[in-house]
PAVO-844869 format. One record per residue: x, y, z of N, C-alpha, C in turn. Coordinates in Angstrom, 2 decimals. Atoms other than C-alpha are relative to their C-alpha. Layout:
residues N
(site (X,Y,Z),(X,Y,Z),(X,Y,Z))
...
END
This chain:
residues 184
(site (0.82,-1.48,-0.10),(0.02,-0.26,0.03),(0.66,1.38,0.02))
(site (-0.96,-1.11,-0.18),(1.38,3.61,-1.03),(-0.43,0.61,1.28))
(site (0.10,-1.02,-0.73),(1.77,5.92,1.81),(-0.12,1.51,-0.74))
(site (-0.25,-0.90,1.25),(1.63,9.49,0.74),(1.36,0.57,0.33))
(site (-1.15,-0.22,-0.51),(5.19,11.14,0.59),(0.89,-1.17,-0.53))
(site (-0.89,1.40,0.47),(6.63,7.44,-0.21),(0.84,0.25,-1.25))
(site (-0.43,-0.27,0.96),(7.79,8.82,-3.50),(-0.27,-0.90,-1.22))
(site (0.37,0.72,1.21),(6.10,6.38,-5.70),(-1.24,0.42,-0.42))
(site (1.25,-0.43,0.81),(3.70,8.01,-8.05),(-0.58,-0.79,-0.98))
(site (1.14,0.22,0.60),(0.72,6.63,-9.41),(0.67,-1.08,-1.86))
(site (-0.54,0.74,1.38),(1.89,4.44,-13.20),(-1.58,1.15,-0.67))
(site (1.48,-1.26,0.82),(-0.36,6.75,-15.63),(-0.82,-1.36,-0.57))
(site (0.97,0.82,0.32),(-2.28,3.14,-16.42),(-1.09,0.71,1.60))
(site (0.98,-0.19,-0.76),(-3.45,3.93,-12.83),(-0.65,0.84,0.14))
(site (0.24,-1.04,-0.47),(-4.05,7.40,-13.03),(-0.99,0.30,-0.93))
(site (1.40,0.10,1.01),(-6.15,6.40,-16.63),(-1.04,-0.72,0.77))
(site (0.68,0.37,-0.55),(-8.03,4.12,-14.54),(-1.06,0.59,1.09))
(site (0.88,-0.58,-0.69),(-9.05,6.14,-12.12),(-1.01,1.39,-0.66))
(site (0.82,-1.23,0.48),(-10.11,8.65,-14.64),(-1.15,-0.72,-0.84))
(site (0.85,0.70,0.37),(-12.21,6.19,-16.20),(-1.33,0.34,0.81))
(site (0.61,-0.49,-1.08),(-13.53,5.79,-12.98),(-1.36,0.82,0.38))
(site (0.59,-1.49,0.08),(-14.54,8.95,-12.76),(-0.93,0.27,-0.69))
(site (0.89,-0.55,1.15),(-16.07,9.67,-15.70),(-1.21,-1.36,0.29))
(site (1.32,0.96,-0.38),(-18.28,6.56,-14.92),(-0.96,0.12,1.22))
(site (1.49,-0.42,-0.73),(-19.83,7.97,-11.69),(-0.44,1.82,-0.63))
(site (0.42,-1.41,0.14),(-20.29,11.66,-13.10),(-0.75,-0.74,-1.03))
(site (1.00,0.81,0.73),(-22.15,9.29,-15.95),(-1.10,0.22,0.73))
(site (0.84,0.43,-0.99),(-24.23,7.85,-13.31),(-1.07,0.76,0.53))
(site (0.35,-0.84,-0.66),(-24.62,10.75,-11.43),(-1.11,0.72,-1.45))
(site (0.83,-1.08,0.24),(-26.10,13.06,-14.14),(-0.98,-0.92,-0.63))
(site (1.04,1.17,0.27),(-28.51,9.57,-15.05),(-1.76,0.29,1.07))
(site (1.17,-0.31,-0.89),(-30.04,10.13,-11.67),(-0.27,1.16,0.20))
(site (0.55,-1.62,-0.03),(-30.44,13.93,-12.14),(-1.02,0.32,-0.71))
(site (0.73,-0.25,0.52),(-31.97,13.90,-14.53),(-1.68,-0.66,-0.53))
(site (1.26,0.91,-0.59),(-34.62,11.42,-13.67),(-0.70,0.86,1.21))
(site (1.09,-0.71,-1.05),(-35.07,13.55,-10.31),(-0.89,1.29,-0.47))
(site (-0.10,-1.23,0.47),(-35.43,16.15,-12.35),(-1.50,-0.18,-1.06))
(site (1.66,0.09,0.18),(-38.81,14.30,-14.59),(-0.51,-0.10,1.43))
(site (0.94,0.14,-1.10),(-39.93,13.67,-11.36),(-0.47,1.45,0.62))
(site (1.58,-1.42,0.17),(-40.57,17.10,-10.72),(-0.45,0.49,-0.84))
(site (0.45,-0.66,1.21),(-41.59,18.46,-13.55),(-1.34,-1.12,0.11))
(site (1.27,0.35,0.01),(-44.20,15.52,-13.16),(-0.57,0.48,1.00))
(site (0.53,-0.57,-0.94),(-44.96,16.71,-9.63),(-0.91,1.38,-0.32))
(site (0.46,-1.13,0.70),(-45.24,20.03,-11.09),(-1.23,-0.16,-0.92))
(site (1.48,0.44,1.04),(-47.92,19.13,-13.27),(-1.32,-0.50,0.37))
(site (1.61,0.59,-1.01),(-50.32,17.31,-11.14),(-0.53,1.07,0.80))
(site (0.50,-0.68,-1.10),(-50.33,20.30,-8.64),(-0.90,0.80,-1.52))
(site (1.67,-1.14,1.02),(-51.61,22.77,-11.72),(-1.53,-0.61,-0.50))
(site (1.55,0.10,0.27),(-54.11,19.99,-12.57),(-0.84,0.26,1.19))
(site (1.24,0.21,-1.34),(-55.61,19.73,-9.00),(0.09,1.40,0.26))
(site (0.53,-1.16,0.08),(-55.79,23.47,-9.18),(-0.30,0.30,-1.10))
(site (0.27,-0.32,1.32),(-57.07,23.78,-12.48),(-1.46,-0.36,0.61))
(site (0.93,0.17,-0.08),(-59.69,21.61,-11.06),(-1.10,0.39,1.57))
(site (0.42,-0.93,-1.51),(-60.37,23.29,-7.39),(-0.76,1.24,-0.36))
(site (0.23,-1.38,0.82),(-60.46,26.58,-10.10),(-1.36,-0.50,0.25))
(site (1.24,0.31,0.29),(-63.64,24.72,-11.59),(-1.19,-0.21,1.11))
(site (1.29,0.50,-0.77),(-65.43,23.96,-8.35),(0.09,1.35,0.60))
(site (1.12,-2.14,-0.11),(-65.33,28.24,-7.63),(-1.12,0.47,-1.30))
(site (1.14,-0.72,0.61),(-66.64,28.77,-10.37),(-1.18,-0.32,-0.45))
(site (1.73,1.12,-0.77),(-69.67,26.16,-9.20),(-0.02,1.05,0.60))
(site (0.09,-0.56,-0.70),(-69.67,28.64,-6.32),(-0.27,1.39,-0.42))
(site (0.28,-1.34,0.46),(-69.74,31.93,-8.51),(-1.25,-0.17,-0.31))
(site (1.34,0.53,0.37),(-72.43,30.26,-10.40),(-1.51,0.55,0.64))
(site (0.86,0.09,-0.90),(-74.76,30.39,-7.58),(0.04,1.40,1.07))
(site (-0.35,-1.19,-1.04),(-73.65,34.01,-6.07),(-1.53,0.33,-1.04))
(site (1.18,-1.07,0.62),(-76.73,36.34,-6.43),(0.02,1.04,1.44))
(site (-0.36,-0.75,-0.49),(-77.51,39.11,-4.52),(-0.01,0.08,1.74))
(site (-0.25,0.12,-1.52),(-77.56,37.97,-1.13),(1.93,-0.55,0.17))
(site (-1.34,-0.05,-0.05),(-74.03,36.80,-1.49),(0.74,1.05,0.59))
(site (-0.46,-1.32,-1.45),(-72.18,38.57,1.69),(1.11,0.46,-1.12))
(site (-1.35,-0.14,0.72),(-68.89,40.32,0.67),(1.03,-0.93,0.71))
(site (-0.84,0.74,-0.63),(-67.07,38.01,3.23),(0.22,-0.86,-1.13))
(site (-0.87,1.01,1.05),(-67.71,35.42,0.78),(0.56,-0.14,-1.34))
(site (-0.99,-0.32,1.17),(-66.47,37.06,-2.32),(1.04,0.14,0.10))
(site (-1.50,-0.09,-0.68),(-63.46,37.81,-0.51),(0.39,-1.46,0.29))
(site (-0.38,1.34,-0.18),(-63.12,34.08,0.45),(0.03,-0.40,-1.32))
(site (0.22,0.55,1.48),(-63.66,33.21,-3.73),(1.30,0.74,-0.13))
(site (-0.93,-0.69,0.96),(-61.41,35.62,-4.69),(1.01,-0.53,0.83))
(site (-1.09,0.24,-1.15),(-58.95,34.72,-1.48),(0.86,-1.42,-1.19))
(site (-0.14,0.76,-0.15),(-58.89,31.14,-2.69),(0.44,-0.09,-1.67))
(site (-0.74,0.10,1.97),(-58.71,31.25,-6.89),(1.16,1.43,0.16))
(site (-1.22,-0.63,0.07),(-55.60,33.90,-5.96),(1.20,-1.17,0.44))
(site (-1.01,1.49,-0.23),(-54.10,30.95,-4.27),(0.02,-0.89,-0.74))
(site (-0.22,1.67,0.70),(-54.91,28.26,-6.74),(1.09,1.08,-1.05))
(site (-0.76,-0.51,1.45),(-53.72,30.95,-9.73),(1.86,-0.11,0.75))
(site (-1.44,-0.13,-0.61),(-50.50,31.47,-7.46),(1.08,-1.81,-0.22))
(site (-0.39,1.77,-0.20),(-49.93,27.35,-7.19),(0.61,-0.06,-1.07))
(site (-0.52,0.18,1.68),(-50.20,27.29,-10.87),(1.18,0.47,-0.96))
(site (-1.44,-0.93,0.38),(-47.70,30.14,-11.61),(0.84,-0.99,0.66))
(site (-1.12,0.39,-0.58),(-45.45,28.27,-9.26),(0.12,-1.39,-0.34))
(site (-0.07,1.41,0.96),(-45.53,24.88,-11.02),(0.17,0.55,-1.32))
(site (-0.34,-0.01,1.75),(-45.36,26.55,-14.62),(1.40,0.47,0.10))
(site (-1.27,-0.43,-0.23),(-41.93,28.10,-12.77),(0.97,-1.37,0.38))
(site (-0.06,0.75,-0.04),(-41.37,24.38,-11.86),(0.32,-0.44,-1.83))
(site (-0.59,0.63,0.97),(-41.21,23.60,-15.38),(-0.08,1.02,-1.95))
(site (-0.02,-0.25,0.76),(-40.01,26.45,-17.21),(1.29,-0.52,-0.44))
(site (-1.17,0.33,0.37),(-36.88,25.43,-19.40),(0.88,0.76,0.78))
(site (-0.81,-0.23,-0.75),(-34.04,25.78,-17.79),(1.58,0.07,-0.70))
(site (-1.25,0.44,0.51),(-30.16,26.61,-18.88),(0.77,-0.88,0.86))
(site (-0.78,0.57,-0.37),(-28.16,24.04,-18.49),(1.78,-0.67,-0.73))
(site (-1.77,0.83,0.96),(-24.27,22.63,-19.61),(-0.72,-1.31,-0.45))
(site (-0.17,1.15,1.21),(-24.39,20.04,-22.36),(1.04,-1.19,0.90))
(site (-1.49,0.58,-0.22),(-21.63,16.75,-21.30),(0.31,0.32,-1.32))
(site (-0.36,0.27,1.22),(-19.82,16.37,-24.06),(-0.41,-1.29,-0.68))
(site (0.58,0.65,0.88),(-21.13,15.11,-27.00),(1.06,-0.78,-1.04))
(site (-1.01,1.01,0.95),(-19.73,12.31,-29.62),(0.65,0.62,-0.61))
(site (-0.71,-0.42,0.35),(-18.65,14.57,-31.57),(1.17,1.31,0.36))
(site (-1.52,-0.21,-0.38),(-16.36,16.57,-29.66),(0.83,-0.99,0.74))
(site (-1.15,1.11,-0.53),(-15.37,13.39,-28.43),(0.82,-0.37,-0.94))
(site (-0.61,0.58,1.04),(-14.46,12.47,-31.45),(0.96,0.39,-0.72))
(site (-0.91,-0.92,0.40),(-12.68,15.45,-32.48),(1.66,-0.57,1.28))
(site (-1.25,0.08,-1.04),(-10.68,15.05,-29.21),(1.02,-1.69,-0.76))
(site (-0.95,0.86,0.09),(-9.48,11.59,-30.00),(0.66,-0.63,-1.26))
(site (-0.40,-0.23,0.89),(-8.72,12.30,-32.91),(1.29,0.84,-0.37))
(site (-1.38,-0.54,0.18),(-6.34,14.86,-32.21),(0.78,-0.74,0.89))
(site (-1.20,0.89,-0.77),(-4.66,12.24,-29.40),(0.64,-1.15,-1.02))
(site (-1.35,1.11,0.54),(-3.86,9.47,-31.67),(0.28,0.87,-1.38))
(site (-0.11,-0.31,1.36),(-3.61,11.71,-35.24),(0.93,1.02,0.25))
(site (-0.88,-1.15,-0.10),(-2.19,15.24,-34.35),(1.31,-0.53,0.95))
(site (-0.69,-0.32,-0.84),(-0.16,14.23,-31.64),(1.04,-0.95,-0.33))
(site (-0.85,1.27,0.81),(3.70,12.21,-31.85),(-0.45,-0.91,0.97))
(site (-0.03,1.36,-0.44),(3.35,8.85,-30.59),(0.72,-0.29,1.46))
(site (0.12,0.17,-1.18),(5.00,9.19,-27.39),(-1.05,1.03,1.11))
(site (1.13,-0.63,-0.86),(2.32,11.80,-26.21),(-1.09,-0.52,-0.19))
(site (1.47,0.25,0.28),(-0.34,9.99,-26.98),(-1.03,-0.22,1.24))
(site (-0.09,-0.05,-1.70),(-0.40,8.45,-23.22),(-0.60,0.90,0.85))
(site (0.14,-1.50,-0.79),(-0.08,11.62,-21.73),(-1.32,0.61,-0.30))
(site (1.17,-0.85,0.28),(-2.73,13.45,-23.95),(-1.41,-1.13,0.25))
(site (0.72,1.05,-0.70),(-5.20,10.22,-23.22),(-0.78,0.42,0.89))
(site (0.56,-0.11,-1.55),(-4.93,11.07,-19.73),(-0.81,1.55,0.34))
(site (1.20,-0.91,-0.41),(-5.83,14.78,-20.29),(-1.12,0.33,-0.65))
(site (0.92,0.01,0.55),(-8.33,14.00,-22.38),(-1.15,-0.85,0.99))
(site (1.01,0.09,-1.47),(-10.03,12.23,-19.42),(-0.30,0.49,1.00))
(site (0.54,-1.52,-0.93),(-9.83,15.12,-17.30),(-0.85,0.76,-0.36))
(site (1.28,-1.29,0.32),(-11.47,17.57,-19.64),(-1.06,-0.77,-0.44))
(site (1.18,0.19,0.14),(-14.12,15.02,-20.30),(-0.54,-0.06,1.58))
(site (0.03,0.20,-1.60),(-13.88,14.33,-16.27),(-1.12,1.49,0.36))
(site (0.54,-1.30,-0.62),(-14.42,18.54,-15.84),(-1.38,0.44,-0.55))
(site (1.82,-0.94,0.09),(-17.21,19.36,-17.86),(-1.17,-1.20,0.01))
(site (0.75,0.73,-0.66),(-19.14,16.06,-16.90),(-0.64,0.45,1.17))
(site (0.41,-0.56,-1.34),(-18.90,17.53,-13.49),(-0.13,1.51,-0.37))
(site (1.05,-1.59,0.39),(-19.67,21.43,-14.86),(-1.84,-0.50,-0.04))
(site (1.55,-0.22,0.39),(-23.04,19.96,-16.35),(-0.74,-0.97,1.42))
(site (0.68,0.97,-1.32),(-23.81,17.88,-12.98),(-0.42,1.29,0.87))
(site (0.40,-1.08,-0.90),(-23.21,21.05,-11.14),(-0.81,0.81,0.12))
(site (1.38,-0.58,-0.02),(-25.77,22.74,-12.91),(-1.00,-0.38,-0.10))
(site (1.49,0.69,-0.19),(-28.47,20.54,-13.25),(-0.25,0.14,1.20))
(site (0.32,-0.38,-1.08),(-28.02,20.49,-9.49),(-0.12,0.98,0.03))
(site (0.50,-1.72,-0.83),(-28.28,24.03,-8.69),(-1.25,0.21,-1.15))
(site (1.57,-0.78,0.47),(-31.42,24.57,-11.54),(-0.83,-1.48,0.48))
(site (1.13,0.36,-0.87),(-33.02,21.58,-9.64),(0.07,-0.11,1.38))
(site (0.14,-0.79,-1.41),(-32.34,22.69,-6.16),(-1.02,0.83,-0.29))
(site (0.88,-1.31,0.43),(-34.67,25.85,-7.72),(-0.98,-0.40,-0.17))
(site (1.40,-0.04,0.16),(-36.91,24.22,-9.04),(-1.04,-1.11,0.71))
(site (0.56,0.26,-1.29),(-37.51,21.83,-5.64),(-0.48,0.99,0.73))
(site (0.52,-1.33,-1.05),(-38.13,25.34,-3.82),(-0.78,0.49,-1.10))
(site (1.20,0.03,0.65),(-40.73,25.77,-6.39),(-1.03,-0.88,-0.15))
(site (0.48,1.00,-0.33),(-42.08,22.71,-6.28),(-0.54,-0.07,1.61))
(site (0.58,0.17,-1.29),(-42.60,22.99,-2.41),(-0.87,1.33,0.35))
(site (0.74,-1.40,-0.33),(-44.06,26.51,-2.51),(-1.43,-0.26,-0.92))
(site (1.39,0.69,0.44),(-46.76,25.15,-5.17),(-0.15,-0.76,0.82))
(site (0.78,0.96,-0.78),(-47.32,22.15,-2.91),(-0.90,0.72,1.39))
(site (0.52,-0.61,-1.96),(-47.82,24.23,0.50),(-1.55,0.78,-0.68))
(site (0.56,-0.78,0.62),(-49.92,26.65,-2.00),(-1.29,-0.87,-0.18))
(site (1.28,0.64,0.46),(-52.09,24.47,-2.94),(-0.98,-0.67,1.16))
(site (0.41,0.56,-1.97),(-52.37,22.83,0.88),(-1.52,1.27,0.43))
(site (1.00,-1.43,-0.20),(-53.76,26.56,1.57),(-0.69,0.05,-0.62))
(site (0.92,-0.66,0.65),(-55.78,26.90,-0.83),(-1.14,-1.20,0.29))
(site (0.99,0.68,0.01),(-57.59,23.50,-0.91),(-0.90,0.29,1.95))
(site (0.69,-0.54,-1.12),(-58.19,24.75,3.33),(-1.01,0.56,-0.08))
(site (0.66,-1.70,0.39),(-59.37,27.73,1.92),(-1.64,-0.14,0.00))
(site (1.14,0.43,1.08),(-61.78,25.73,-0.18),(-0.93,-0.03,1.03))
(site (0.90,0.38,-0.84),(-63.06,23.94,2.43),(-0.40,0.37,1.09))
(site (0.31,-0.45,-0.73),(-63.61,26.04,5.04),(-0.74,1.04,-0.32))
(site (0.88,-1.03,0.68),(-65.32,28.54,2.53),(-1.53,-0.95,-0.43))
(site (1.13,1.44,0.12),(-67.65,25.58,1.74),(-1.01,-0.22,0.95))
(site (0.47,0.55,-1.37),(-68.27,24.87,5.39),(-1.08,0.86,-0.09))
(site (0.66,-0.54,-0.06),(-69.38,28.30,5.57),(-1.04,0.40,-0.46))
(site (0.89,-0.74,1.01),(-71.47,28.64,2.57),(-1.47,-1.18,0.24))
(site (0.85,0.80,-0.21),(-73.07,25.60,3.52),(-1.09,0.02,1.20))
(site (0.94,-0.20,-1.10),(-74.56,26.70,6.69),(-0.12,1.39,0.67))
(site (1.05,-1.34,-0.47),(-75.49,30.12,5.99),(-1.35,-0.06,-0.17))
(site (1.52,0.33,0.11),(-78.82,30.89,6.07),(-0.56,0.76,-1.01))
(site (0.09,-0.81,1.42),(-80.32,32.72,2.66),(-1.40,0.39,0.21))
END
């Protein structure tokens, strides 16, 4: 087992193997982040749909309004409606297009490999191959960091939209109870 400072440097093949392992982990992390991204967007669509259904229920209330409808009832419906619209807007923020960094594509990799294999003197090929892996790892890491940051932003907006929907549901239930017990 090597100790720090024992004067034995890792062999280029070891460094290359480690760089390949790091690349594999970056790719795995990228796939997990994309899956989590899709899950957030799916949940946001659900919040928007449920909010829309509740807005339909509100229109049933408004349709039955007459001259006897109190100001408190009108304010209640208005507050619930604004809360539901806020939940929908927050869900749309989750679904909005985000700018992220793409990991290295096949075209970029093809160009890099051509540079390593065909444009370098033979004695530099293994060193350039290692540098190629380091560059790929750096690009994958940057892509993952950007997606993770955008994921965190989406998660905050989704949490806000969920709580707004919960508040709207409670307000709507309260309004329904008030309307049921109001005598006309």
